[in-house]
C-alpha positions in Angstrom: 0.0 0.0 0.0 1.4 3.4 -1.0 2.2 5.7 1.9 0.3 8.9 2.2 2.1 11.7 0.3 3.0 14.9 2.1 0.9 17.9 1.3 1.7 20.9 -0.9 -0.8 23.7 -0.3 -1.9 26.1 -3.0 -2.2 29.8 -2.1 -5.1 32.1 -2.9 -4.6 34.1 -6.1 -7.8 35.8 -7.5 -11.4 35.8 -6.5 -14.6 36.8 -8.3 -16.2 39.7 -6.3 -19.4 38.7 -4.5 -21.4 41.3 -6.4 -21.2 39.1 -9.6 -22.0 35.8 -8.0 -25.7 35.9 -8.9 -24.6 35.5 -12.6 -23.8 32.2 -14.3 -20.1 31.4 -14.7 -19.7 30.2 -18.3 -15.9 29.8 -18.1 -12.8 31.3 -16.4 -9.1 31.6 -17.3 -5.8 33.2 -16.4 -4.0 35.0 -19.2 -0.3 35.4 -20.1 0.0 38.4 -17.9 -1.5 36.8 -14.8 -4.9 38.4 -15.0 -7.9 36.3 -14.0 -11.1 36.4 -16.1 -14.6 35.2 -15.6 -17.1 35.0 -18.5 -20.6 35.6 -17.0 -24.2 35.6 -18.3 -27.4 36.6 -16.6 -29.2 33.6 -18.0 -28.0 30.0 -17.7 -26.1 29.3 -21.0 -28.2 26.1 -21.4 -31.3 28.2 -21.7 -29.9 30.9 -24.1 -31.6 29.3 -27.1 -30.2 29.9 -30.6 -30.0 33.7 -30.6 -26.9 35.7 -30.0 -26.7 37.3 -26.5 -24.6 39.7 -24.4 -22.1 38.5 -21.8 -19.8 40.1 -19.3 -16.1 39.5 -18.7 -14.9 40.4 -15.2 -11.2 40.8 -14.9 -9.3 40.7 -11.6 -5.7 41.9 -11.3 -4.0 42.6 -8.0 -7.4 42.8 -6.3 -8.7 45.4 -8.8 -11.7 44.6 -10.9 -12.6 45.6 -14.5 -15.7 44.9 -16.6 -15.9 44.3 -20.4 -19.3 43.7 -21.9 -19.2 41.4 -25.0 -22.0 42.1 -27.5 -23.6 39.6 -29.8 -22.0 36.4 -28.4 -22.8 33.4 -30.5 -25.1 30.8 -29.0 -22.8 28.1 -27.6 -21.0 27.5 -24.3 -17.5 28.8 -25.0 -14.2 29.1 -23.2 -12.6 32.5 -22.8 -9.1 33.7 -23.3 -7.8 37.3 -23.0 -5.6 39.0 -25.7 -2.7 41.5 -25.0 -4.6 44.4 -26.5 -7.5 44.1 -24.1 -9.7 42.1 -26.3 -11.0 38.5 -25.9 -11.4 35.4 -27.8 -14.2 32.8 -27.2 -13.9 29.3 -28.6 -16.2 26.2 -28.6 -14.5 22.9 -27.8 -16.6 21.1 -30.4 -17.2 22.2 -34.0 -18.8 20.6 -37.0 -17.1 20.6 -40.3 -17.5 23.9 -42.0 -18.5 25.7 -38.8 -16.7 29.0 -39.4 -18.1 30.6 -36.2 -16.3 28.3 -33.8 -13.9 31.0 -32.6 -15.2 34.5 -32.0 -12.9 37.5 -31.5 -13.8 40.7 -29.6 -11.9 44.0 -29.3 -11.2 45.9 -26.1 -14.6 47.6 -26.3 -16.4 44.2 -26.5 -17.3 44.4 -30.2 -17.3 41.2 -32.2 -14.6 41.6 -34.9 -14.4 38.2 -36.6 -14.9 34.5 -36.5 -13.0 31.4 -37.8 -12.7 27.7 -37.3 -9.7 25.9 -35.7 -10.9 22.3 -35.6 -12.9 19.9 -33.4 -11.8 18.7 -30.0 -10.2 21.8 -28.5 -8.8 20.8 -25.1 -6.5 23.8 -24.4 -6.7 27.4 -25.6 -3.9 29.7 -24.5 -2.9 33.1 -26.0 0.8 34.0 -25.8 2.1 37.5 -25.0 2.1 38.4 -28.7 -1.6 37.4 -29.1 -1.1 34.2 -31.0 -3.3 31.3 -30.0 -1.9 27.9 -29.0 -4.4 25.0 -29.1 -4.1 21.5 -27.9 -6.7 18.9 -29.0 -8.2 15.8 -27.5 -8.5 12.5 -29.3 -11.9 12.9 -30.9 -10.7 16.0 -32.8 -7.3 14.5 -33.5 -8.8 11.4 -35.2 -11.9 13.1 -36.7 -10.9 16.5 -38.1 -8.1 17.5 -40.4 -7.6 20.8 -38.6 -7.1 19.0 -35.3 -5.1 16.0 -36.6 -1.7 17.3 -35.5 -2.8 17.5 -31.8 -1.0 20.9 -31.2 -1.2 24.1 -33.3 -0.6 27.8 -33.2 -3.0 30.2 -34.9 -3.0 33.9 -35.5 -5.9 35.9 -34.0 -7.3 36.3 -37.5 -7.4 32.5 -38.1 -4.2 32.1 -40.0 -2.5 28.7 -39.3 1.1 29.6 -38.1 2.5 26.2 -37.0 1.4 22.6 -36.4 3.2 19.7 -34.7 4.5 16.8 -36.7 6.4 13.8 -35.3 10.1 14.3 -34.5 12.7 11.8 -33.4 11.8 10.1 -30.0 8.2 11.5 -30.2 5.4 10.2 -32.4 2.0 11.5 -33.2 -0.1 13.2 -30.6 -3.2 11.3 -29.8 -4.4 13.7 -27.0 -2.7 16.8 -25.8 -3.0 16.2 -22.1 -1.0 19.2 -20.9 -0.1 22.5 -22.5 1.9 25.3 -20.9 2.6 28.6 -22.8 5.1 31.1 -21.4 6.3 34.0 -23.5 6.8 32.6 -27.0 7.6 29.1 -25.8 5.1 26.2 -25.4 5.5 23.0 -23.5 3.3 19.9 -24.0 3.0 16.5 -22.6 0.8 14.3 -24.9 -0.7 10.9 -24.8 0.3 8.1 -25.5 3.9 8.1 -24.3 3.9 11.4 -22.5 7.2 12.9 -23.8 7.9 16.4 -22.6 7.9 18.6 -25.7 9.3 22.1 -25.8 8.4 24.3 -28.8 10.9 27.2 -28.8 10.5 30.6 -30.5 12.2 29.1 -33.5 9.4 26.5 -33.6 11.9 23.7 -33.2 10.6 20.8 -31.1 12.9 19.5 -28.3 12.0 16.1 -26.7 12.7 14.8 -23.3 11.6 11.3 -22.3 9.2 11.4 -19.3 8.2 8.6 -16.9 5.3 10.7 -15.4 2.0 9.5 -16.8 -1.4 11.2 -17.1 -0.6 14.7 -15.9 -2.9 17.6 -17.0 -1.0 20.4 -15.4 2.7 21.5 -15.8 4.9 24.2 -14.4 8.5 24.8 -15.6 11.3 26.9 -14.3 14.8 26.4 -15.6 15.8 22.8 -14.9 12.8 22.2 -12.7 9.4 20.9 -13.7 6.3 20.0 -11.7 3.6 17.7 -13.1 0.1 17.8 -11.6 -2.5 15.1 -11.6 -2.7 11.6 -12.9 -4.9 8.5 -13.1 -7.1 7.1 -10.4 -5.8 7.8 -6.9 -3.0 10.0 -8.4 -5.5 12.7 -9.4 -4.1 15.2 -6.8 -0.5 14.1 -7.2 2.3 16.5 -8.0 5.7 15.2 -9.1 8.7 17.5 -8.7 11.2 16.7 -11.4 14.7 17.7 -12.7 15.2 18.3 -16.4 18.3 16.9 -18.1 19.2 17.4 -21.7 17.2 14.4 -22.8 15.0 13.3 -19.9 12.7 14.1 -17.0 13.9 12.7 -13.7 11.3 12.6 -10.8 12.7 13.8 -7.5 9.8 13.9 -5.1 6.0 13.5 -4.9 3.4 15.2 -2.8 -0.4 15.8 -2.8 -1.7 19.2 -3.9 -4.5 20.5 -1.6 -6.5 23.7 -1.1 -5.0 26.5 1.0 -7.0 25.2 4.0 -5.8 21.6 3.4 -9.0 20.4 1.8 -9.1 18.0 -1.2 -9.4 19.7 -4.6 -12.4 17.7 -6.1 -13.4 18.8 -9.6 -10.9 21.3 -10.9 -9.8 23.5 -13.8 -6.1 24.0 -14.5 -4.1 26.6 -16.4 -0.4 26.2 -16.9 1.7 29.3 -17.5 5.5 29.1 -17.2 6.5 28.6 -13.6 2.9 28.9 -12.5 0.1 26.4 -12.1 -3.3 28.0 -11.6 -6.0 25.7 -10.1 -9.7 26.5 -9.8 -12.2 24.3 -8.0 -16.0 24.4 -7.6 -17.9 26.7 -7.4 -15.3 28.3 -9.8 -15.3 31.7 -8.1 -11.6 31.6 -7.0 -8.2 30.8 -8.5 -5.4 29.2 -6.4 -1.7 29.2 -7.3 1.4 27.1 -7.2 4.5 29.0 -8.3 7.9 27.5 -8.7 9.4 31.0 -8.6 
């Protein structure tokens, strides 16, 4: 029987002000600059029907709060990501062939400026500091849609494909992009089935490290240190502290990630950004942080 792992406690990071908690939380994220965002609607998204509607993005940064009203949001339950210029992008995880309204872009005033399609099966959507979009796809998209088939892609904010993954020595095709971390102009991924640690540099060259950690869906990286979060079964709250060599990932220690009060995490949402791992748990009104720095 495995001994109980020591605990690593998250710390509070950003909280949705109470005045907005009577609205429905459609999605929430943390952007490349550390700002937390909540996409809110007055009506339950499941009851929105087929007509476009208005939504509100509440942004929290260093305790200060800002509102951005988005006008004419398309009728699906999207995920939200912030852009460097103050605008936002909404994207549906699932998309039929030919659905050119899968991704919707808004300017800093909340006006819709364009739509395009990025492929079915979107698992991760992260904008980098330049405003490009990094997308990781899950298996149904990878095996069912030509746009998603590479498993990992970078797009411009106007829908232009900029880069897509293809197999490199010591790493085959991506079946499911379990983990995606974007920091600056660099992306890290840890895909199923063999879970190699992939680093995509600014030059778009893919570097591969063999990795024994399986099933992680969160990743923080700082220099020669990496921490993988989560896993299968009873390893769902596991974090594995690792050392990075030139060619491999070497586990050093394991612990169990818990809330700031020591409570179990339960259902969670994870965003990986450089040295930071952001974790949100139900009722999705607060973000917690683990920072290697």
